[in-house]
N, C-alpha and C positions, 0 to 999 in steps of 0.2 A: 506492498500499500506504498502513495505519499506519502510523503515526510510533510507537508503541506494540506492535508485533509483534515477537515475539521476547524483550521486554523485559519488568523485572517491575514490577507494577503500583508509583508510588512510593506510601508511604504516607501518609496522611492526616494533615497536620499540626493538632493540636486548639490547641496554642499558638504564637504566637510567642515570642520572647525576652522582649519586653518584656510579655507578656502573662504568661508563665510570670516572670517576675523578681514581679511584682505580686501575683500568685498564692502565690508562697511565701514573700510580705513579709507577707499583712494577715491579722488575726486573724481573718477571718469564713473563711479554709478552716479552722482552727482550731474553730470554732464548728462547721462544717459535721462536722469530723470526728468529734466529740463528738454532736451530735444524732445524726448515719443511723444508726450501731449504738443508741444510745437510741431512736431511732422502730422499728427493727425486733425491737427487745426488745419494748417494749410493742406492737407487731403480733401478737411471735408467744404473749404471753399473753392478747389480748383474742381471738384465732382460736380457742387454747382452750376459753375463756370461749362463747362463741357457737356453736361446733359443739357443747357440753352444753349448753347450751338447747334448742338446736336436736334435738339427741338423747332429752333426759329432757326435755326440760319444766323444767328448773330454774336455778336461776340468772337470773331473765331484770333483776335492777339489775343485778349485777356484772358481766355483760357489759354493757350501756347504760351504764355509768361507764367500763370498759374501752375499749370504744367512743369517748365522746367526748374519754378524756385523748388515744389514737390521734390523732385530729382536731385536738384541742390541740396536737399535737408536731406534726402534719403542718401546720400553720397557718405554725406557729414556722420550721420547718423552711425552708417556702417564700419565706417573706417573709424569714428570714437569705438564702437561697440565692440571692433577686434581687437582695439586696444585695451577697453575693458576684459576682454577674455581672456587677453596675456596677462594680464595682471593679477585674475584672482585663477585662471586654470592652469597658466603656465603656454600655451596657444594663440595664435591670434585667429582661429575656425576651429570650429570643429570637435571644439571641446566636450567632452563626451555628453553631458548635462542637457547641452544645447547643439548636439548634432545635428539633429530635424530641423531645427530651426534655422538654422545655419543653412542648412542644403536648399531649403525653403526659399532663404533671402536670395540665393543666388540666383532662383525663378523670378525675382523682386526686382532683381538688378538688373538683371538681363533684359526685361521686358523694358524700364525705362528709358535702359538706355537704346534698345529697338525706335521705342519712339523717336529720343535725341535723333538716334542714325538719319530716322523717316526725314525727322523735319527738317536739319543739314542737308540731304541729299535732295531732297524736295521728290524722291525716286515713290512716296506714296502721299496721294490728294488729304486737303483738310479732315474731313468723313472720317476717313483710315487710319490719319492718324487718330483723332480723337477718341475711333475704337481703339486703338492698342493702346493708348495712356487707361481708357476703360478697362483692358486688360491685366494693365500693372496695375489700377487701382483695387481691382477685385483679387491677386494676389495676395497685395500686401495688405490688406483687411485679414487676408485668412493668416496671414503670419503676423499681423498685430495676435489676432486672436491665439497662437501660440503664443505669445512672451505673455500672453498674459493669461495664460493660465498658468504656465513657468511663474511669474507672478505670483501666482494666488497659491500654487505646489510649495516655492519657498515660504512665504507667509505661515502658510501651515507649519513647515517643517520648524522656525522657528519659536511659532507656540509649541511644538508640542515637548522642541527642547527645552525653553524657557519650562513647564509644565514637568519633565524630568529631575530637573535640577534643582 
């Protein structure tokens, strides 16, 4: 009989005590805490502008500027997030605790970069560009959900550690 039958599954530990200490003491945690909601705000504004263009045909320039800003904020949070991951886990990307989030982040970056390529080369028309942006935004929402889930898991792990102490 498997040894875990009849027992509750053990919680996945995101951080060792040393990783938690590094996470809590690095300035990069604060940077990520500021950039994440900023990126979400930029995303919401841009999403409205992109949808407005797709529905009415008006506001291409505003939508384009907003997508470029969203992409630049994304690149910033990705670079600073890699630095955070290096400080906390000792590697720039694909630490086991955030492996799948990092994998999906690559898709988010790829789609945002595809948008910039389409814009700069003119190889895709305005509607196509906006559809690429929507695809990029869809992956961003999924990725943000992954990170929010991990944030919740980290909080629960922290609470469990405090109770056990």
